[in-house]
C-alpha positions in Angstrom: -3.8 -8.9 -39.7 -6.5 -7.0 -37.6 -5.8 -4.6 -35.0 -6.5 -4.8 -31.5 -8.2 -1.5 -30.6 -7.4 -0.5 -27.0 -9.3 1.4 -24.4 -7.4 2.8 -21.3 -9.4 2.9 -18.1 -7.3 5.4 -16.0 -5.4 8.2 -17.7 -3.2 9.1 -14.6 0.8 8.7 -14.3 0.8 5.1 -15.6 -2.0 5.2 -17.4 0.0 7.8 -19.8 2.6 5.7 -19.7 0.9 3.1 -21.6 -0.7 5.9 -24.2 2.9 6.8 -24.9 3.8 3.5 -27.2 0.0 2.9 -27.9 -1.0 6.3 -29.1 2.2 6.2 -31.8 1.3 3.0 -33.0 4.4 1.2 -31.5 2.6 -1.9 -30.3 2.4 -4.2 -33.6 -0.9 -4.8 -34.6 -2.8 -2.6 -31.7 -4.4 1.2 -32.0 -5.6 3.3 -28.7 -9.3 3.9 -29.3 -10.4 5.3 -26.2 -9.4 6.4 -22.8 -11.8 6.9 -19.5 -11.1 8.9 -16.3 -13.8 9.8 -13.6 -11.5 13.1 -14.1 -12.5 15.6 -16.4 -9.2 17.6 -15.6 -7.3 14.5 -16.9 -9.3 13.7 -20.1 -8.3 17.3 -20.6 -4.8 17.0 -20.2 -5.1 13.7 -22.4 -6.3 15.6 -25.5 -3.8 18.0 -25.0 -1.3 15.9 -25.9 -2.5 13.0 -28.2 -5.2 15.0 -29.8 -9.2 14.5 -30.4 -9.4 11.6 -32.3 -9.1 9.2 -29.5 -12.9 9.1 -27.9 -13.2 9.9 -24.4 -15.5 8.8 -21.7 -15.9 9.7 -17.8 -17.9 6.3 -16.9 -15.5 3.0 -18.1 -19.4 1.0 -18.3 -19.8 3.4 -21.4 -16.7 2.7 -22.8 -16.9 -0.7 -22.6 -19.9 -1.2 -24.2 -19.4 1.1 -27.1 -18.1 -1.1 -29.5 -15.0 1.0 -29.8 -12.5 -1.1 -27.8 -11.4 -5.0 -28.0 -9.6 -4.8 -25.1 -8.8 -3.0 -21.9 -5.9 -1.7 -19.9 -6.8 -0.7 -16.3 -4.9 1.3 -15.0 -7.1 2.8 -11.7 -6.4 3.0 -8.2 -5.9 -0.9 -6.8 -9.3 -1.6 -5.0 -11.2 -0.9 -8.7 -8.9 -3.4 -10.6 -10.7 -6.7 -9.9 -14.6 -5.1 -10.2 -13.8 -3.3 -13.1 -12.0 -6.5 -14.9 -14.8 -8.3 -14.2 -17.3 -5.9 -16.0 -15.1 -5.9 -18.8 -15.2 -9.8 -19.0 -18.8 -10.0 -19.0 -18.6 -7.2 -22.1 -16.7 -9.7 -24.1 -13.4 -7.8 -23.9 -9.8 -9.0 -23.6 -7.9 -7.9 -20.3 -4.6 -6.5 -19.1 -4.6 -5.2 -15.7 -2.1 -3.1 -13.8 -0.5 -4.4 -11.2 -1.5 -5.4 -8.1 -4.2 -7.5 -9.3 -6.2 -5.9 -6.6 -5.7 -5.7 -2.9 -7.0 -8.4 -1.2 -7.3 -12.3 -2.4 -10.7 -12.4 -2.5 -11.4 -10.0 -4.9 -8.8 -11.4 -7.2 -10.1 -14.8 -7.2 -13.6 -13.7 -7.9 -11.8 -11.7 -11.2 -9.9 -15.1 -12.0 -13.3 -17.5 -12.1 -14.5 -14.0 -14.0 -11.6 -14.2 -16.5 -11.8 -18.3 -16.9 -15.7 -18.1 -17.8 -15.1 -15.3 -20.7 -12.3 -17.7 -22.7 -11.0 -14.0 -23.0 -7.0 -13.2 -22.8 -5.8 -12.0 -19.3 -2.7 -10.5 -17.9 -1.4 -8.6 -15.2 1.2 -5.8 -16.0 4.0 -7.6 -14.2 6.7 -6.0 -16.4 9.8 -6.9 -14.6 9.5 -10.5 -15.9 10.8 -9.5 -19.4 14.0 -7.6 -16.8 17.2 -10.3 -18.6 18.7 -10.3 -15.1 15.5 -11.9 -13.8 14.8 -14.2 -16.8 17.9 -15.6 -16.8 18.0 -16.1 -12.7 14.9 -18.3 -13.9 16.5 -19.8 -16.4 19.7 -20.7 -14.2 17.2 -22.1 -11.2 15.0 -24.2 -13.9 17.8 -25.8 -15.6 19.6 -27.0 -12.5 22.6 -24.8 -12.9 22.2 -23.9 -9.0 21.4 -27.4 -7.8 19.2 -27.8 -5.0 18.2 -23.8 -3.5 18.7 -23.4 0.1 18.0 -20.0 1.0 16.8 -16.2 -0.9 17.9 -13.4 0.4 16.3 -10.4 -0.9 17.0 -6.8 0.5 14.9 -4.0 -1.5 15.2 -0.7 0.6 15.6 1.6 -2.3 12.0 2.4 -2.8 12.6 5.8 -1.0 9.5 8.2 -0.6 9.5 11.9 1.1 6.2 12.6 3.2 5.3 14.9 0.1 4.7 11.7 -1.8 2.2 10.2 0.8 0.5 13.8 0.5 0.0 13.8 -3.1 -3.4 12.4 -3.2 -6.3 11.4 -0.6 -6.3 7.7 -1.2 -2.4 7.2 -1.1 -0.9 5.6 1.8 -4.2 4.2 4.0 -6.1 1.3 4.1 -9.1 2.5 2.5 -7.8 4.7 -0.5 -4.5 2.1 -1.2 -5.0 -1.1 0.8 -1.5 -0.7 2.2 1.7 0.8 1.9 5.5 -0.7 0.8 4.0 -3.8 0.1 1.1 -3.1 -1.7 2.2 -0.3 -3.7 6.3 -0.5 -4.3 6.7 -4.1 -3.9 4.3 -6.1 -6.3 6.8 -6.7 -9.0 9.5 -7.9 -5.8 6.5 -10.5 -4.7 5.5 -11.4 -7.9 9.2 -11.7 -9.4 9.8 -13.9 -5.8 6.8 -16.7 -6.7 8.2 -16.7 -10.2 11.5 -17.5 -9.5 11.6 -19.7 -6.5 7.7 -20.3 -6.0 5.2 -20.2 -3.1 6.5 -20.7 0.4 4.8 -22.8 2.6 4.3 -20.2 5.6 5.3 -16.6 6.1 6.2 -14.7 9.4 6.7 -10.8 9.0 7.2 -8.1 11.0 5.9 -4.5 9.8 6.1 -1.0 10.9 3.2 1.5 10.6 3.9 4.8 10.1 7.9 4.3 11.4 9.1 6.9 8.7 6.0 8.7 8.1 2.9 10.4 9.3 1.1 7.9 7.3 -1.4 4.8 8.8 0.2 1.8 6.6 3.6 0.3 6.7 7.0 1.8 5.3 9.2 -1.0 6.7 8.9 -4.9 6.6 10.7 -7.8 7.1 9.5 -11.1 6.4 10.8 -14.6 6.8 9.8 -17.2 4.3 9.7 -21.5 4.6 9.0 -23.8 1.8 8.1 -27.2 2.1 11.1 -29.0 1.2 12.8 -26.9 3.5 14.4 -24.0 1.5 14.2 -20.5 3.6 14.1 -16.9 2.3 13.9 -13.4 3.4 12.8 -10.3 2.2 13.1 -6.6 3.6 11.6 -3.8 2.2 11.1 0.0 3.2 10.3 3.4 1.5 12.3 5.1 4.6 15.8 4.5 3.7 17.8 6.3 1.7 20.0 5.8 -0.5 18.8 2.1 0.4 20.1 -1.1 -1.4 18.7 -3.6 -4.0 20.4 -6.8 -3.6 19.4 -10.5 -4.4 21.2 -13.6 -3.2 20.4 -16.8 -4.0 22.1 -20.1 -2.8 22.1 -23.2 -4.0 24.2 -26.3 -3.9 26.1 -25.6 -6.8 26.6 -22.2 -5.6 25.1 -18.7 -5.3 24.2 -16.0 -7.4 24.1 -12.2 -6.6 22.1 -9.7 -8.3 23.0 -6.1 -7.3 23.3 -2.7 -9.9 22.1 -5.1 -12.7 25.0 -7.0 -12.5 24.4 -10.8 -12.0 27.3 -12.7 -10.6 27.7 -16.4 -10.5 30.0 -18.2 -7.4 29.6 -21.6 -9.2 30.9 -24.5 -7.3 33.2 -26.9 -8.6 31.2 -29.7 -7.5 27.7 -30.0 -5.6 28.4 -29.1 -2.1 26.2 -32.2 -0.5 28.5 -34.3 -3.0 31.7 -32.5 -1.9 30.4 -32.9 2.2 29.6 -36.5 1.7 33.4 -37.4 -0.1 35.5 -34.7 1.8 37.3 -37.1 4.1 40.5 -34.8 5.3 40.6 -33.2 9.0 39.8 -29.7 9.5 38.0 -27.4 7.6 37.5 -27.0 3.7 35.2 -25.6 0.9 34.4 -26.8 -2.4 36.1 -25.2 -4.9 34.3 -22.7 -6.4 34.7 -20.1 -10.0 33.0 -16.4 -10.4 32.1 -15.5 -13.1 29.8 -12.0 -14.4 26.7 -13.5 -15.9 25.7 -10.9 -18.9 22.1 -10.1 -19.0 21.7 -6.9 -21.1 19.8 -3.6 -20.5 15.6 -3.7 -19.4 14.1 -1.7 -22.4 10.7 -0.8 -22.8 9.0 -3.3 -20.2 5.5 -2.5 -20.2 5.5 -2.5 -24.1 7.0 -5.7 -23.8 4.0 -7.2 -22.1 1.2 -5.1 -24.0 2.9 -6.5 -27.3 3.0 -9.9 -25.8 -0.7 -9.7 -24.5 -1.8 -8.8 -28.4 0.0 -11.4 -29.8 -1.6 -14.1 -27.4 -4.7 -12.4 -28.4 -4.0 -12.7 -32.5 -1.2 -15.5 -32.4 -1.9 -17.6 -29.4 1.3 -16.9 -28.2 2.0 -17.8 -24.6 1.7 -15.2 -22.0 4.2 -13.9 -20.3 2.4 -13.0 -17.3 -0.9 -15.1 -17.5 -3.4 -13.6 -15.1 -4.5 -15.6 -13.0 -1.0 -15.9 -11.6 -1.7 -12.5 -9.9 -3.4 -14.5 -7.3 0.2 -15.6 -6.1 1.1 -12.2 -5.5 -1.7 -11.3 -4.0 -1.4 -14.3 -1.3 1.8 -13.3 -0.5 1.0 -9.7 0.3 -2.0 -10.6 2.0 0.0 -12.9 4.2 2.5 -10.5 5.0 0.1 -8.2 6.3 -1.7 -10.7 8.1 1.4 -12.0 9.9 2.1 -8.7 10.9 -1.3 -7.6 12.2 -1.8 -10.8 14.0 2.1 -11.4 15.5 1.9 -15.1 14.3 3.1 -16.9 11.4 0.4 -17.6 8.5 0.6 -20.3 6.1 -0.1 -20.1 2.8 -2.5 -19.7 0.8 -4.6 -17.1 3.2 -8.0 -17.7 4.1 -9.6 -14.9 1.8 -12.4 -14.2 4.3 -10.5 -13.6 7.2 -8.5 -11.2 5.5 -11.0 -9.1 4.2 -12.4 -8.9 7.6 -8.9 -7.8 8.8 -8.3 -5.4 6.3 -12.3 -4.1 6.6 -11.4 -3.8 10.5 -8.3 -1.7 9.9 -10.1 1.0 7.5 -12.9 1.1 10.0 -10.3 2.0 13.2 
């Protein structure tokens, strides 16, 4: 079987993560043939690590026109993801884009349209979808083991970053350079997992503090309230300013409760559905359904980035279903944009967001 020739656009920290498994041939039927970065110093570091056999470019347009690559991994700053992807689709290349898909939904929708027209394989690096615990949660929900969903609570405050992190690059933690803070940088995985496991909410009310803990202009502390059309509610809390912080997910349904914390998944399962218990209980006083508590084995998360890339290659060569179809990146983007819009306007926002309105508001933030 032929090998898919990869080019990596952007060989900073995350670009080197992808090179670390592609260059030695750890992905079956794949090889790294070219890399690109606008910083010559990054290319020099790359050459020192991986040798001179991999071709180097300073302009990605030269690389995608070279005939040296069949597919690209885009690992540049967020704003550039959609425009680079569109150029790659037009060049007839398959695209694997780092998360998030972009910064604003208007550009991501244009990228999705270009992908559709290209008929090429398109995926986004939401690699935590391969985490066995999240896979198990989705299975339990989809198979009805949790009954009808009632409430979702996710505290994700273990994203602590010191001021030095925000100062490490001129584009970090700014509206112009990064497009946001904890929501656009640290939490795309959380938001993607949320919509993947629980679906998209109907509306969002968000409260955000901008520069609460650091000398930055973007959000570093967020509380989000979500409502679904069927009455399910959810609360998502994220911060880069708490130490040690927490990462705890609770999912309540009529058949019990799932709790994920410290990579341990606990199922408090009701012996009978709570709605059935409520309807049939005739005795006086207070009572609750009998429930059984068990630990559900998940297994460790191993090589998440490589897992997505291997699946991407298999989709090209063997028509394997994608773990993360690229067009689904718009869902995480809509959640992210809705959180910002709600916090900026101090009002509830319905989903999907108006792409033109969000773009206008973002430009106003950049120009303040």
